[in-house]
C-alpha positions in Angstrom: 0.2 0.0 0.0 0.9 3.4 -0.8 2.0 6.1 2.3 0.0 10.0 1.1 2.3 12.3 1.2 -0.6 15.1 2.1 1.0 18.9 2.9 -2.3 20.0 4.5 -2.9 23.8 5.1 -5.8 24.6 7.3 -8.1 27.3 7.3 -8.5 29.0 10.4 -11.7 30.9 12.0 -10.4 34.3 14.2 -10.4 32.2 17.2 -7.6 29.7 15.6 -10.2 27.1 14.9 -9.8 25.0 12.0 -12.1 25.0 10.3 -11.3 23.8 6.7 -7.9 22.2 5.0 -6.6 23.4 1.3 -4.9 20.2 -0.5 -3.3 20.7 -3.7 -5.9 18.7 -6.6 -2.7 16.0 -6.5 -3.0 14.9 -2.8 -7.0 15.2 -3.3 -6.9 13.2 -5.8 -3.9 10.7 -3.8 -6.3 10.6 -0.9 -9.7 9.6 -3.6 -8.0 7.2 -4.6 -6.9 5.7 -1.3 -10.6 5.6 -0.6 -11.5 3.6 -3.3 -9.4 1.5 -2.9 -9.9 1.0 0.9 -13.9 0.1 -0.3 -12.6 -2.0 -2.9 -11.2 -4.5 -0.1 -14.2 -3.8 2.4 -16.7 -4.8 -0.5 -14.4 -7.7 -1.5 -14.2 -8.8 2.5 -17.7 -9.0 2.7 -17.9 -10.8 -0.4 -15.6 -13.4 1.4 -17.1 -13.4 4.6 -20.6 -14.1 2.8 -19.0 -17.6 1.2 -17.6 -19.1 4.8 -21.3 -18.4 5.8 -22.5 -20.2 3.2 -20.2 -23.1 3.4 -20.1 -23.2 6.8 -23.9 -24.0 6.5 -22.8 -26.6 3.8 -20.9 -28.5 5.4 -22.8 -29.1 8.4 -24.3 -32.4 8.8 -27.9 -32.7 8.2 -29.8 -32.6 11.1 -31.6 -36.1 11.6 -35.1 -34.3 12.9 -35.8 -33.7 9.9 -34.8 -36.9 8.6 -38.3 -39.6 8.0 -37.0 -43.3 10.0 -37.2 -46.1 8.5 -37.3 -49.4 9.9 -35.8 -52.0 8.3 -36.4 -55.9 8.3 -35.9 -58.7 7.0 -38.8 -59.7 4.0 -39.3 -63.3 2.3 -35.7 -64.7 1.4 -34.0 -62.5 2.9 -34.5 -59.3 1.4 -34.1 -56.2 3.3 -37.3 -53.9 3.3 -37.3 -50.3 3.9 
């Protein structure tokens, strides 16, 4: 990741409070590009989390409560009847 080299200059009011910032166009574009990179990273990370959740749910063993119960018995001639 690149470091932002920003030399901000502040706009101050009569009491000396910072009320604004001056940036060069190059500094402003650099800052916007960095924000876009971070947004892309966040979006990609959220997609990975969703995929991880889906995979975790798919790997869970199915609950035996939802499965019908079958009784095995042996029929005529040794056949297994379900």
